[in-house]
N, C-alpha and C positions, 0 to 999 in steps of 0.2 A: 504493500500500500504506500509506503514511503517513496518508493521509486516512481509510482504513478503520480504522487503529489509533486514530485520534482519536475515533471514534464511541463512544458509550456501548454497553454490552452489550445493553440493552433495544432500542436502535435497530438493532443488528446482527441481533438475532433477528427484529425486525419486517421488515427487508429480506430476511432469509433466508426468512421465511414468505411474503412477497409474491412474490419472484422465484424461490424454490426450491421452493415448494409450490403456492401459489395459481395462479400463471401456468402452470406445467407441467400442473396439473390442468385448467385451462381449455382449454389448447391440446389436451391429450389428449382431453378431452370433445368438442371440436369435430371433431377428426379421427375419433374413434370413431363419434360420432353421424352424421357425414357418410357414413362407410363403411357403417354399419348401415342408413341410409336408402337408400343405393345398393343394398345387398344385398337389402333388402326389395323395392325396385322391380324388380330383376332377377328375384327369385324369383316375384313376382306376375306379371310379364310372361311368365316361363317357364311358370307354371301356366296362364295364359290361353292361351298358344300350344298347350299340350297339350290343353286343353279344346276349343279351336277345331279342332285336328286330329282329336280324338275325334268331335266332332259332324260334322265334314266327312266322316270315314270312314263314320259311320253313315248319313248322308244319301246319300253316293255309293253305298253298298251297296244302300240302299232304291231309289234311282233306277235302278241297274243291274239290280236284280231286276225292276222294272217293264218295263225295255227288253227283258229276256229273255222276259217274258211276251208282249210285243208280237211278238217274233220267233217265239215258239211259235204264236201265233194266226195270224200271216201265213203260216206254213208248213203250216197244217192244210188239207190238200187237200179233206177232206170239207166243211169249213166254206165253202171257196171255191166248191165246186160248188153248195151250197145257195143261196148269195147270187147266183150268176150264172144260176140257173135261171129260165126263163120260166114264170111261173105263169098258168094259164088263168083263174083267178078268185080273188077274195079268200079264198074258202072253202078252196081248195087251198093258198093261201099260209099261212093261219093254222094249217092242219093240219100243214104242214111246220115252221112256226115253233115251235109248242108241242111237237110230237113229236120233232123232231130238232135244230133250230138252238138253241133256248133251253137245252136240257140241256147242249149243248156249251159255250155261253158261261158257264152256271152252274158247270160243272166248272172252268173256268179261274178264275172269280171266287173260288170256294171255296178253290182251291189257294193264292191270294195274298190271302186275306181280311184279313190284318193290314196289307197294304200298299196295297191298292186298295179303293175303294168302289163302283166301277162300271166296266163295260166296254161301250162302245157302238160299233156299226158303222154307217157311212154309205155309201150307194150311190145311183147315179142310175138303177138298174134300174127302169123304169116299172111293172113288174108287182108290185113290192114295196109292201105297205101300210105307211103311215107309223105307227110306234108301237112301244113296248117297247124292246128293245136293238138293233133294226135300224131306222134312220130313213132317209128320203129326203133327198138333197142338194137343197136348195132355195135360192133367193137369200137367204132369211133365215138359213139355216145358214152360207152362204158369207160372210155379213157379220159373223159372230161372231168374237171376238178370237182364239180358239184355232185357227181354220181356217187351213191352210197357204196362203201366198201363191203358192207355186210347186208344181206337181204334175208328176210324182210327187214325194213328199216322204219323206226319211229320218226316222227317229225323232227327235223334238225334244220338249224340255220346254217346255210352254206354260203360261200362266196366264190365267184368265178369271174374270169375276164371276159367281158362281153364286147365283141367287136361292133363298131358303128360304121355305117357306110360313109366313107370319105372322111372319117374322123378318127382320133386316137381312141383306142379301147379304154373302157372304164371298168372298174370293179363293180360287179352286180351282186347284191344280196338276194338270196332266195331261200324258200322253205321247201324241203324235199321230204317225201315219205312214201311208203308202200301204200298203194290204193286199197287193195284187199289181200289178205294173207291166204284166204281159201280159194283164190281164183285159179283157173286152169292155166293161166298165163302169168308171166311177171308183169306187174302193172305198177308204174311209178307216177307220182304227181310232183311237178315242180311249179312253184308260185314265185314269180319274180316281183320283188318289192319295188315300190316307187322310191327311187333314190333322192329325188328332189326335196321332199320334206325332211328327209334325214339329214342331207347336207345343209339345208337352210337352218334347221334347228341347231346344228353344231356351229354354223357361221354366226348366228345371232349372239352367241356367248363369247365369240373370239376376241372381243375388245379387252376383256380382263381374265378370260379363262379359255385355255386351249384344250378342247375335248378331243379324245381319240377313241373311236370304236375299234376295239382290239379283238382279232380273231383268236381261236385257240392256239394257233402256231406262234402268237406273239406279234404279228405284223398288224399295222394300222390299216383299216379298210376305209374309214371316213375320218377326216381331220380338217382343220381350217385350211382352205386352199387346195384340197385334194383333187378337185375337179380340174384344176389347172396345172397340177404337178405331174410331170412326165414320169417321175420315179414310181408312181402308183402302179404302173403296169407290171413292173418287175418285182413287186411285193417286197421292197427293201426298206420301207419306212416303218420305224418302230417308235413307240412313245418314249419320252425321256425316262431314263432309269430312275431318277430321283423325283418322279412325279409326286405332287402333293396329295392327290385324292384318287380314289379308285373304288368302283362298285362292280360286283360280279352279278351276272344275271341268274346265277344258281346252277345246280347240277342236276335238277330233276325236271327241267323244262327243255323246250326245243332249242333254247339259246345256251345250253350248257357249254362251258368253256369260254364263252364270250364275256367281255367286261368293258366297262366304260371308265376311261382314265382321264383325269383332269389335271392340267399343269397350270398353276396360277401365274398370270402375267404380273410380274412384280413392278412394272413401270407405273401404273396408276397408283399403286400403294406407295411406292417410293416418292412419287410426286406429292401425294397427300402428306407424307412424313416431312418432306422438304418444306412444304408450305407451312405446316405447323411449327417446324423448327425456326423458320424465318420469322414468323409472327412472334414466337416466344423470345427470340433474340432481340427483336425490335422493342418489344415491351420491356425486356430486361435492361436494354440500353437506355431507353427513355427514363425508366425509374431510377437507374443508377446516376444518370446525368442530373436529373431533378434533385435527388438526394444529395449529390455532391455539391450542387450549386447552393442548396439550402444550408448545408453544413459550412460552406465557405462564408456565406453571409452571416450566419450565427456566430461563427468563430471570430470574424472580424469585429462584429458588434460588441461581443463580450471583451475581446482583447483591448480594443481602443478605450472603452470606458473604464476598464480595470486599471489600465496604465495611467489614465488621467486621475483616477481616484488615488492611486498610489503616490503620484507626484504631490498632490495636496496633503496627503498624510505625512510625507517627508518634510514639507514646509511647516507643518504643525509643530515639529520638534524644535524649530527655531522660533516658536511662539508667534507664528503668522497664522491667524485664524480666519483667513479670507475664504468665503464659501465658493463652491463650484457653481458658476452662473450658466453654463451651457446646458441645453436640454439633455437629460439622461434617460428619458423613457419612463415607462410605468411598470417595468418588470422588476425582478428582485434586485438587480444592480441599480436601477432607478430609485427603488426604495432605500437601498443602502446609501446612495448618494444623498438623498433627502435626510436620512438619519445622520449622516456624517456632517452635513451643514448644520442640522439642529444641535448635534453634539459640540461642534465648534463654537456655536453661539452660547450654549449653556456652559461650556468649559470656562469661558471668560467670567461668567457670573459665578460659577463655582469657586474659581480662584479668589474672587473678591469676597465671597461669602464664607471662605474657609475659617476665618477667625470666629464668626458667629456659630458655625457648625461645631467647632471645638468646644465653645461654651455650652451649647446644648447637650453635647455628649457628656460633659462633666455633670450636668444636671440630671441626666438620665441615670448615670452611675449612682448618684445619691439616692434617687428614687428606688433603684434596685436594692440598695442596702436597707432602706426603710422597709420594703416589702419582705425582705428576708428576715428582718427582726420581728415583723408581725407574724410571720409563719412560725418562727421559733416560739413566740409567745403563745400562739394557738395550740402548739403541741404541749405546752406546760399546763394549760387549763384542764384538759381531761385527766392528767395525772393527779392534779390536786383533787378532782372529784373522786377518782378511784381510791386515793388515800383516805379521803373522808369516809367513804362507804366501808372501807376495811376497818376504820376505827369504830364505826357504829356496829359492825359485825362482831368485833371483839367484845364490846360492851354487852351486846345481846347474849353472847355465849356465856359471859361471866355471870350475868343475872338470871340465866336459865331460860331465856326466851328463845328456845330452839326453833320454833316455827317461824318467828320473825327473822331469825338468823338465816334460815334457808331461803326465805324470800329475798333478803338483802344480797345473799350470795348469787342467787339467780339473776337479780337485777344487775349486779356488778358484771357478770359474764355477758349479759345482753348488751350493756353499754360498751364493754371492751370490743364486742363484735361489731357494734355500730361504727366505731372509729377505725376499725381495721379496713383499709381500702386496698389492700394488696391483692385480694381475690375477688373476682366478679361472680364466679360460679362455684358451688360446693356440691358434694354428693348429697343425695336426698336424705341419707341416714343422718348426716351432720345437721342438715337443716331441721330435721324432725326433733333433734335434741334441743335446739333452741325453741322450737314450737312448744315442746313439753315444758320448758322453763316459763314461757309466756303464759301458758294455760295454768301453771302452778301459781303464778302471781295473780291471774284473774280469778282462780279458785279461792285464793286467800281473800280476794276482794268480795266475791259473791257468796262464799261459804258453800252450804249444801245446795244452793240454787244452781250450781254449775257442775256438770259431769261431762267428761270427755273420753273418747275411745280412739284407738289407732288400729288400722288394718292395712299393713304394708307387706307386699310380696318381696321375696328376696331379690328378684331381678330388678324391681323398682328401686330398692335401696342403693343399687350401684349406679343408677343414673344421676346426672347432674342437673341442678336447677339454679337460677340466679339467687344470690344472697337475699334473704328476707322476703322471698316471693310468697312461700306458703305461710310464713309468719304473718305477713300483712293480711292475707285472707282470713286467718284465724282471729286476728285482732278486730277485723271488720265484722266478723260473725258475732263476737262478744259485744261489740259496741251497738250494732244495729239489730241483732237478732235476739240476744239473751237479756240485755239490760232492761228492755221494756216488757219482759215476760214475767207474769205472775207465778206461773208454775215452775217446776225444775227444768232447766235448760240442758240440752245435750248437744255437744259438738262432736261430730265423728269425722276423722280424717282418714281417707283410704287412698291407696296408690297401687297401681298394677301396670303391666305391659300388655297391650292388646295384641290381636292377631297380626296387625300391620307393623309390629315392633315399635309402636309409639308409647310414650309414657303418659299415663292418665293419673292426674292428682285431683281428688274430689274432696271438698270441704262442705259438710252438710250440717245444718242446725235445725232445731225444731222451734224456731222463733216465730215472730208474727208474719214473716214473709213479706213480699213486695207486691203492690197492686199491679195488675197486668199492663196498664198504660205506662206506669212508672218504670216497670221492668224493661219494656222495649226501648224507652228513652234512655235508660242507663246503659243498655247494651250498645246503642249507637254512640253515646258519649265516650264509652271506653275506647272504641276504635277510632274516635275522631282525632285528627292531628292537632286541633286547637285545645287549649287548656280549659276545662270546664269545672267551675266551682262545685263542690259537693261530691265529686268522684275523682279527686286528684290521686288518692292512694291506689285505686283500681287502675286508673290510666297509667300510673307510674309502673305498676307491675306488668301491665300488658306491653308497654313500650320497651321495658327491659327484656321481656321474653322475645319480642320481635327483633330487637337488636342482636340477641344471641342466636336465635334459631330461625329467623326469617319469617316471611309472611305465612308460612304453613302452620305456625303455631296458632292456638286459639284459646280464648278465655271466655267462657259461656256462663251466663246467669240464668237460673230457672227456679221456679217454685217447686217444692216437693209435692208428692202426691197427696199426703195428708195435710201437713203444714210445715212451714219453714222455708229455707232458701238453700239451693245447691249451687256452688260455684265449681266449675270444672275447668282444669287446665289440660290441654293436650299438646304435648311436645313431640314432634316427629323423630324418627330414628336418627341417631347421631353416628357419624363415621367413627369407627374404632370402638363402638360400644356393643 
């Protein structure tokens, strides 16, 4: 701390700016930009995953629709009967083909016109002429890529190179399957898929996600720009090895072995990260420059005014008390300057009044001596009273007045306790000893008219109460309850600890009691902060209880069920008791 105090104010502000502003801003920028970049990556990856799933769902629906078409064709009994018929001549075949078979195939093709481009049947029926949508199975057909290796064959998604007239060949997707397993001839169905919606679907996502429809052999059949890529014909294009996303079409469907692979285009993501980084750096730079400018202004303001104040303080050592006349502002240094000017003005007056102050100081010392003498004299007076009572006690014992001697002894103990100011609280057991002495003196006064009882639990005896608190309640009961009673008066003092660990002290008498309206008025007066004549003793006891135990303490007045008054003190549990 001493080294910090030795630094100039300008250096302190520079350190505050560097370590309190610039460094936190830099750390915060790094943290925020790192999290923003991570959030952008997560968001882009999530969007890519949704796009992949959307394309996957669309392709799966399209492929499933074509499989459904194949199932419908294979279950067409009329079509099967036409293919398996033995034709007597080519003329009879073409008559059946154009009249019956071709309309049936056209009907299926038109129903799935958006999904398929062609529907072709293959058979080894020797009476069928080769041409149109029904072709003969020849060794050349069997050598084609789409032809199933094992027969009969379930529905499978295949790919083959389809030659276009005057154009480059393209890869064609198709669904192949055996038409009927119980047919007398080998019958195959090939459904060519419409490649335009497949390629358009993949091209739509190419701005931020490169999608690859991958065949079981690992080569890409459809991908962004595949229609213009000459390498597609030699089946050499494969998806990136470290592709981000991939979904398989399953092993129990016609698309088994096929999968859709997505490679995230990092350029849009990197562009978003760069934009966020640039905005963050600009904001950080603006905040840093603004904080630096403010720190420079504040440091200059404090340094200049502090130096001016220091120069005037140095001139004060040469007894030059000229005030600072320049405007110093309304902040702490301005207040310090105003106080300095006031101090300079008053210092002149204090120097002139020094002699008067010395005289006043001597007068105050004399007053202190007089006060000390009066205090010593006040201590001598109680001792004179105790000595007098002890003399009377000795005379009573000599003359055989033992009862009077006991009363005087009790009175002497009570007086000694009243002048003892060292303790504010005492154990309840000690308080009850002095209550017993007070009641003994009152019994001497009232004779057989007064009888008293104690009922104290062991736990209650260990608790503490303010000095003369219970004693004051007993004296009040004798004065207001027993004195005006014609019959024998009884005072009962009970104390116990309740279930909430609070001390309960109850003083009960069988006196005349208190009128209900007077009772409520007394209860209000006891808790009143103002001094009320007629209830000063009870107010005093309640205030001392509140000072020691807080507002949770209570002093309650009530009338007994038969007759008399009950005063109850409740002291909450005390720490360590």
